C-alpha positions in Angstrom: 0.0 0.0 0.0 1.5 3.4 -1.0 2.2 5.7 2.0 1.9 8.8 -0.1 0.7 9.8 -3.5 2.3 12.6 -5.5 3.3 13.8 -8.9 5.1 16.6 -10.6 3.0 16.1 -13.7 -0.5 17.5 -13.9 -2.4 20.0 -11.8 -2.8 18.1 -8.5 -1.7 14.8 -7.1 -5.2 13.3 -7.7 -6.0 15.0 -11.0 -6.0 13.3 -14.5 -3.0 14.3 -16.6 -3.9 13.8 -20.2 -0.4 12.7 -21.3 -0.5 10.1 -18.5 -3.7 8.8 -19.9 -2.2 8.7 -23.4 0.8 6.7 -22.1 -1.6 4.3 -20.4 -3.5 3.8 -23.7 -0.3 3.3 -25.7 1.3 1.1 -23.1 -1.7 -1.2 -22.5 -2.1 -1.5 -26.3 1.6 -2.6 -26.7 1.3 -5.1 -23.8 -1.8 -6.5 -25.4 0.1 -6.8 -28.7 2.8 -9.0 -27.2 0.9 -10.9 -24.5 -2.6 -11.0 -26.2 -4.3 -11.0 -22.8 -7.8 -9.6 -22.9 -7.4 -7.7 -19.6 -4.9 -5.4 -21.3 -7.2 -4.7 -24.2 -10.0 -4.0 -21.6 -7.7 -1.5 -19.8 -6.9 0.2 -23.1 -10.6 0.5 -24.1 -11.6 1.9 -20.7 -8.8 4.4 -20.6 -9.4 5.4 -24.2 -13.1 5.9 -23.5 -12.3 8.3 -20.7 -9.8 10.1 -22.9 -12.2 10.6 -25.8 -15.1 11.5 -23.5 -13.0 14.4 -22.1 -11.7 15.9 -25.3 -12.5 19.4 -26.5 -13.8 20.0 -30.0 -10.3 20.1 -31.6 -9.4 16.6 -30.3 -6.4 18.0 -28.4 -6.9 17.6 -24.6 -5.9 20.1 -22.0 -2.8 19.1 -20.2 -4.9 18.0 -17.2 -8.5 16.9 -17.6 -9.5 18.1 -14.1 -7.7 21.5 -14.1 -9.8 24.6 -14.9 -9.5 25.6 -18.5 -7.2 28.7 -18.5 -3.7 29.7 -19.6 -2.2 27.5 -16.8 -3.8 24.4 -18.4 -2.8 24.5 -22.1 -3.7 21.9 -24.7 -1.2 19.0 -25.0 -0.8 17.9 -28.6 1.6 15.1 -27.5 -1.3 13.3 -25.8 -3.2 13.2 -29.1 -0.1 12.1 -31.0 0.5 9.2 -28.6 -3.1 8.1 -28.7 -3.3 8.4 -32.5 -0.5 5.9 -32.9 -2.1 3.6 -30.3 -5.4 3.8 -32.3 -3.7 2.7 -35.5 -2.1 -0.2 -33.6 -5.5 -1.1 -32.0 -7.1 -1.2 -35.4 -4.4 -3.6 -36.7 -4.7 -5.8 -33.6 -8.5 -6.0 -33.5 -9.8 -5.0 -36.9 -12.3 -2.7 -35.2 -13.1 0.1 -37.7 -13.9 2.7 -35.0 -10.2 2.7 -34.0 -9.1 3.5 -37.5 -11.9 6.1 -37.9 -10.9 7.9 -34.6 -7.2 7.8 -35.6 -8.1 9.3 -39.0 -10.0 12.0 -37.1 -7.1 12.8 -34.7 -4.3 12.9 -37.2 -5.7 15.9 -39.2 -6.4 17.6 -35.9 -2.7 17.8 -35.5 -1.4 18.1 -39.0 -3.9 20.6 -40.4 -3.7 23.0 -37.5 -1.2 25.8 -37.5 -1.7 25.9 -33.7 -0.1 22.5 -33.4 1.9 21.7 -36.5 4.9 23.7 -37.7 6.3 22.3 -40.9 8.8 25.1 -41.1 10.7 23.9 -37.9 13.7 22.7 -39.8 16.6 24.5 -38.1 17.8 21.4 -36.2 16.4 22.1 -32.8 12.8 23.0 -33.1 10.0 20.6 -32.9 7.3 20.2 -35.5 4.5 19.6 -33.1 3.8 22.7 -30.9 1.8 22.9 -27.7 3.1 19.6 -26.5 3.8 21.0 -23.0 7.3 19.7 -22.3 7.3 22.1 -19.4 4.1 22.4 -17.3 2.5 25.8 -18.1 4.6 26.6 -21.1 1.9 26.3 -23.8 4.0 26.9 -26.9 6.8 24.5 -26.0 7.5 21.5 -28.2 8.5 18.1 -27.1 10.6 15.5 -29.0 8.4 12.7 -27.8 5.4 14.4 -29.4 7.3 14.6 -32.7 8.2 10.9 -32.4 4.6 9.8 -31.9 3.3 12.1 -34.6 5.8 10.6 -37.1 5.0 7.1 -35.9 1.3 7.8 -36.6 2.1 9.1 -40.1 4.2 6.0 -40.8 1.5 3.7 -39.5 -1.1 5.6 -41.6 1.0 5.5 -44.8 1.9 1.8 -44.5 -1.6 0.6 -44.2 -3.3 -0.6 -47.4 -5.0 2.4 -49.1 -8.1 0.3 -49.6 -8.5 0.0 -45.9 -7.7 3.6 -45.0 -9.5 5.4 -47.8 -12.9 3.9 -47.9 -13.9 6.7 -50.3 -11.0 8.6 -51.7 -13.3 11.6 -52.4 -13.7 12.0 -48.6 -10.0 11.8 -47.8 -9.0 14.7 -45.6 -5.2 14.2 -45.8 -3.2 13.9 -48.9 0.3 12.5 -49.3 1.6 16.0 -49.9 0.3 17.1 -46.5 1.9 14.1 -44.8 5.3 14.8 -46.4 7.4 17.0 -44.2 10.7 18.0 -45.7 13.7 18.5 -43.5 17.0 20.0 -44.6 
């Protein structure tokens, strides 16, 4: 039994840090991938439901789901990037189309938003995914982990069979040109 609960992440010791939820979703998904135990898939689904139910309209959660919405609780694009990659993996593991559809909804929320995506960040140190709160309370800060999971999501998306991803090509919201980020 723990003698004390505490964290340096999130708003309070007992609040719900959105990136922590994202790590849980991704982690349980990967454990299920290798152990194929139903309980890990169940943990994933329950945590994912909470995550999705608490998202704002742009699909990028505030850094803490329980903190009042203000400048001290910025959006955390890294959480959406992590969950997007997990959703693609969940689709491949289960064949459940709702995971693919949700991933296809989340990816453009990051890539097509000038608030979150900065394709001009090519000077060697900048991140391409902004507002990923590497430092609590610093809204514009990027985070290399956010970039990793964004790129992992793009790779997962591009390597899936087009006939699975694009059920109707006329409705496709992301083109290959939009997915291509050039670095010098």
